C-alpha positions in Angstrom: -31.8 -9.4 1.0 -32.0 -5.7 1.9 -28.8 -6.3 3.8 -26.9 -6.4 0.5 -28.2 -3.0 -0.4 -27.3 -1.6 3.0 -23.8 -3.1 2.8 -23.4 -1.6 -0.6 -24.5 1.9 0.3 -23.2 2.1 3.9 -19.6 3.2 3.0 -20.9 5.9 0.7 -23.4 7.1 3.3 -20.7 7.4 5.9 -18.2 9.2 3.6 -20.9 11.5 2.1 -22.1 12.5 5.6 -18.5 13.1 6.7 -17.9 15.2 3.5 -20.9 17.4 4.4 -19.8 17.9 8.0 -16.3 18.8 6.8 -17.6 21.4 4.3 -19.8 23.0 6.9 -17.0 23.0 9.5 -14.7 24.6 6.9 -17.0 27.6 6.0 -16.0 30.0 8.9 -12.8 31.9 8.1 -11.2 32.3 11.5 -7.4 31.7 12.0 -6.1 28.5 13.5 -2.3 28.8 14.0 -0.7 31.8 15.7 2.7 32.7 14.4 5.6 32.1 16.7 7.0 35.1 18.7 10.7 34.5 18.0 12.6 35.1 14.8 13.7 32.0 13.1 16.1 31.2 10.3 14.6 29.4 7.3 15.4 28.1 3.9 12.7 27.9 1.1 13.5 24.9 -1.0 12.3 25.0 -4.7 12.6 21.5 -6.3 12.8 22.0 -10.0 12.9 19.4 -12.8 13.3 20.9 -16.3 11.8 24.2 -15.3 13.8 26.5 -17.5 10.7 28.3 -18.8 9.6 29.5 -15.3 12.4 29.2 -12.8 13.9 32.6 -13.6 10.6 34.4 -13.0 10.0 32.3 -9.8 13.4 33.1 -8.3 13.0 36.8 -9.1 9.5 36.9 -7.6 10.5 35.0 -4.4 13.8 36.9 -3.8 11.9 40.2 -3.9 9.6 39.1 -1.0 11.8 36.9 1.2 11.5 38.0 4.9 14.6 38.7 6.9 16.4 35.5 7.9 14.9 33.5 5.0 17.0 32.3 2.0 16.2 30.5 -1.2 17.6 27.2 -2.4 16.8 25.7 -5.8 17.3 22.0 -6.3 17.9 21.3 -10.0 16.8 17.7 -10.0 17.8 15.5 -13.0 17.5 18.4 -15.4 18.2 18.1 -19.1 17.7 21.8 -19.7 19.2 25.1 -18.3 17.2 25.2 -15.1 20.3 25.4 -12.9 22.0 28.2 -14.8 18.9 30.4 -15.1 18.2 30.0 -11.4 21.8 31.1 -10.5 21.6 34.0 -12.9 18.4 35.1 -11.2 20.2 35.2 -7.8 19.3 31.8 -6.2 21.6 29.4 -4.4 21.5 26.2 -6.5 22.4 22.6 -6.0 22.2 20.0 -8.7 21.3 16.4 -8.4 21.7 13.8 -11.1 20.5 10.3 -10.1 18.3 9.1 -12.9 17.4 5.9 -11.0 16.0 8.0 -8.1 13.8 10.6 -9.6 11.1 12.5 -7.8 10.4 15.4 -5.6 10.8 13.4 -2.4 14.4 12.6 -3.4 15.0 16.2 -4.3 13.8 17.5 -0.9 15.9 14.9 1.0 18.9 15.9 -1.1 18.4 19.5 -0.1 18.0 18.6 3.6 21.2 16.6 3.5 23.0 19.6 1.8 21.9 21.8 4.7 22.8 19.4 7.5 26.2 21.1 8.3 24.5 24.4 9.1 20.8 23.7 9.4 18.2 26.4 9.5 15.4 26.4 12.1 12.8 25.8 9.4 12.5 24.2 6.0 9.7 25.5 3.7 8.9 24.0 0.3 7.5 25.8 -2.8 7.0 24.3 -6.2 8.8 26.0 -9.2 5.7 27.6 -10.6 4.3 29.0 -7.3 4.1 32.4 -5.7 3.8 33.6 -2.1 3.8 37.2 -0.8 6.0 38.3 2.0 3.3 38.3 4.8 2.4 34.7 3.8 6.0 33.5 3.8 6.5 35.2 7.2 3.3 33.6 8.6 4.3 30.2 7.3 7.9 30.3 8.6 6.9 31.7 12.0 4.2 29.1 12.5 6.6 26.3 11.7 9.1 27.9 14.1 6.7 27.1 16.9 7.5 23.4 16.5 4.9 21.8 14.3 4.7 21.0 10.6 2.4 23.5 8.9 0.6 23.9 5.6 -0.5 27.1 3.9 -3.6 27.5 1.8 -2.7 26.0 -1.6 -4.7 27.4 -4.5 -4.8 27.7 -8.3 -5.3 31.2 -9.6 -8.9 31.8 -10.9 -9.0 32.1 -14.7 -12.5 32.5 -16.1 -11.0 32.7 -19.6 -9.9 29.0 -19.3 -12.1 26.1 -20.4 -15.1 25.1 -18.1 -13.3 21.9 -17.2 -10.2 23.6 -16.1 -12.3 26.1 -14.1 -14.2 23.3 -12.3 -10.8 21.6 -11.6 -9.7 24.9 -10.0 -12.8 25.1 -7.9 -12.4 21.5 -6.8 -8.8 22.3 -5.8 -10.1 25.2 -3.7 -12.8 22.9 -2.1 -10.1 20.4 -1.1 -7.2 22.7 -0.1 -9.1 25.5 1.6 -12.6 24.5 2.8 -12.0 20.8 3.6 -8.5 21.6 5.1 -10.1 24.3 7.2 -12.9 21.9 8.3 -10.4 19.1 9.0 -8.4 21.3 11.2 -11.5 22.2 13.2 -12.8 18.7 13.7 -9.6 16.7 13.8 -6.9 19.2 14.9 -4.7 18.4 11.9 -4.5 18.7 8.1 -2.7 17.0 5.2 0.5 18.4 3.7 -0.1 19.3 0.0 3.6 19.8 -1.0 3.9 23.4 -2.0 3.4 25.9 0.8 4.4 23.5 3.5 7.0 24.1 6.2 8.4 22.3 9.3 11.2 22.6 11.8 14.4 21.2 10.3 14.7 18.8 13.1 11.4 17.2 12.1 12.3 16.7 8.4 13.0 13.0 8.0 12.1 11.3 4.7 11.9 7.5 4.8 12.5 5.6 1.7 8.8 5.2 1.2 8.2 8.9 1.4 11.1 9.7 -1.0 9.8 7.3 -3.6 6.1 8.2 -3.3 4.6 10.4 -6.1 2.6 12.1 -3.4 5.6 12.5 -1.1 3.9 15.5 0.7 0.9 13.5 1.7 3.1 10.5 2.8 5.4 12.7 4.8 2.5 14.4 6.6 1.1 11.0 7.5 4.5 9.9 8.8 4.8 13.0 10.9 1.3 12.6 12.3 2.1 8.9 13.2 5.1 10.2 15.2 2.9 12.7 17.1 3.6 15.8 15.0 0.3 16.6 13.4 0.5 19.1 10.5 -1.5 22.3 11.2 -3.2 24.8 8.9 -1.9 28.3 8.5 -5.0 30.0 7.1 -3.4 33.4 6.7 -0.7 32.1 4.4 -1.5 31.4 0.8 0.5 29.9 -2.0 -0.7 30.4 -5.6 0.0 28.6 -8.8 -1.5 29.0 -12.3 -3.9 26.4 -13.7 -2.6 24.5 -16.7 -4.4 23.6 -20.0 -6.9 20.7 -20.1 -4.2 18.3 -21.1 -1.8 19.6 -18.5 -4.5 19.5 -15.8 -5.3 15.9 -16.6 -1.6 15.0 -16.5 -1.2 16.5 -13.0 -4.5 15.0 -11.8 -3.4 11.6 -13.0 -0.2 11.8 -11.0 -1.7 13.3 -7.8 -5.0 11.4 -7.7 -3.4 8.1 -8.6 -0.8 8.6 -5.8 -3.5 9.8 -3.4 -5.8 6.8 -4.0 -2.9 4.3 -3.6 -1.8 6.0 -0.4 -5.4 6.4 0.9 -6.3 2.7 0.4 -3.0 1.7 2.1 -2.9 4.1 5.0 -6.5 5.2 5.8 -7.8 1.8 7.1 -4.7 1.4 9.3 -5.1 4.9 10.7 -8.8 4.4 11.5 -8.2 1.0 13.1 -5.3 2.3 15.3 -7.4 5.3 16.3 -10.4 3.1 17.2 -8.2 1.0 19.4 -6.7 4.1 21.1 -10.1 5.7 21.4 -8.8 8.6 19.3 -11.8 10.2 17.7 -9.8 12.8 15.9 -7.6 10.1 14.3 -10.7 8.4 13.1 -11.9 11.6 11.5 -8.5 12.2 9.8 -8.8 8.6 8.4 -12.2 9.3 7.1 -11.0 12.4 5.3 -8.3 10.4 3.7 -10.9 7.9 2.4 -13.0 10.6 0.7 -12.0 10.2 -3.0 -11.4 13.2 -5.3 -14.6 15.1 -6.1 -15.2 13.7 -9.6 -14.5 10.1 -8.6 -16.6 10.5 -5.5 -19.6 11.6 -7.6 -19.1 8.8 -10.1 -18.8 6.1 -7.4 -21.9 7.4 -5.6 -24.0 7.4 -8.8 -22.8 3.9 -9.6 -23.6 2.6 -6.1 -27.1 4.3 -6.2 -27.8 2.8 -9.6 -26.9 -0.7 -8.5 -28.8 -0.4 -5.3 -31.9 0.9 -7.1 -31.8 -2.0 -9.6 -31.5 -4.5 -6.7 -34.4 -2.9 -4.8 -36.5 -2.9 -7.9 -35.7 -6.5 -9.0 -36.0 -8.0 -5.5 -38.9 -5.8 -4.4 -37.0 -4.5 -1.4 -37.7 -1.5 0.8 -36.4 1.7 -0.7 -35.3 3.5 2.4 -31.5 2.9 2.0 -31.6 4.3 -1.5 -33.7 7.3 -0.4 -31.4 7.9 2.5 -28.3 8.0 0.3 -30.0 10.1 -2.3 -30.9 12.5 0.5 -27.3 12.7 1.6 -26.2 13.4 -1.9 -28.7 16.3 -2.2 -27.4 17.7 1.1 -23.8 17.4 -0.2 -24.7 19.3 -3.4 -26.3 22.0 -1.3 -23.2 22.2 0.8 -21.1 22.6 -2.4 -23.4 25.3 -3.5 -23.0 27.1 -0.2 -19.2 26.8 -0.6 -19.5 28.4 -4.0 -21.5 31.3 -2.6 -19.0 31.8 0.2 -15.6 31.1 -1.5 -16.1 30.0 -5.1 -17.6 32.8 -7.1 -14.2 34.2 -7.9 -13.2 30.8 -9.4 -16.2 29.9 -11.5 -19.7 31.1 -12.4 -22.8 29.2 -11.3 -23.3 28.2 -15.0 -19.9 26.6 -15.1 -20.4 24.9 -11.7 -23.5 23.3 -13.1 -21.3 21.4 -15.6 -19.9 19.3 -12.8 -21.3 16.1 -14.3 -19.3 16.8 -17.5 -16.2 17.3 -15.4 -16.7 13.9 -13.9 -17.3 12.3 -17.3 -14.1 14.0 -18.6 -12.1 12.2 -16.0 -13.6 8.7 -16.6 -10.8 7.7 -19.1 -8.2 8.7 -16.5 -9.8 6.6 -13.8 -10.1 3.7 -16.1 -6.4 4.0 -16.9 -5.5 4.2 -13.2 -7.6 1.1 -12.6 -5.8 -0.7 -15.4 -2.2 0.4 -15.0 -2.1 1.8 -11.4 -0.6 5.2 -10.3 2.2 6.7 -12.4 5.6 5.9 -11.0 7.4 9.0 -12.2 7.5 12.7 -11.3 5.0 14.1 -13.9 5.6 17.8 -14.3 2.5 19.8 -15.2 2.6 21.6 -18.5 3.4 25.3 -18.0 
């Protein structure tokens, strides 16, 4: 009967151990991707859906820091407000797309690429409408993509210790995923995942299948397609893209979209990636698949606690050996210590230790969202975060 407990806990033990290894590998702060030596032409695409409140400020901020040879293109996608006019007034080149039956960021990016096909740049970069990058970061990102690979910048939310504890923990979890785990994944697997904003690639590599265009996590899906074709996205650690955290309600809306899409994509793609990599003897592919299987932090914690509780009840009721439960409990303790070390190293600007200790409340805050995802599935529309 102990086999039932082992089978129950084994997936969580493997993923928890991998999570710890990835965090430890992601702690050092060395560079990964050297910028290309030649100058390249590039277009920064800003997909915008009803972004009248922020697009003018974004265009003004970006045009003031664009490196030589880089231009800005705003895609006003299915807008019902004055996004297009404000972007033009601020100095951006603007194209408009009105196809209500094909909404979504993936469709907007494909529309921009098709618009540029007659005179394509060397590199396409993507920034969301509420994001900021400085000139050195843009130059590092574009230059790295000019070397021939898709690349991803560090994608972070600005620290705001005046926001609610739940938003601060979400901001910290965002950093854990997009900085430390990406850095660790680059070291152990030689690749990362695209996160949408702050990504770039040679124009010749930009091809969005119908599945990518329709996905609500089109960035993740496109990165997986590129990796499947042999073009592994790489991390540009000296390029950072910043956006502001939303309110609790806005954060939950964005998390529902991204985490729902991530989980659907993960469950569909990760097992295939791992199986193919095992057949090929590709250890790095297996590691990339394991990374894709690690759920978002709050859900990972909830699932681990539930599995431990069930395993403990079975061990108690059936009078089984406790070593599988104790092993998994030990792995969770090590994982918490690794998160604490990340906080010491990278996280103190995002949250205080006291706020970090409220991580269990953050997990409970997201329970209704996960129940909704389990009942209704991932959202099908492009859900814009409240600004």
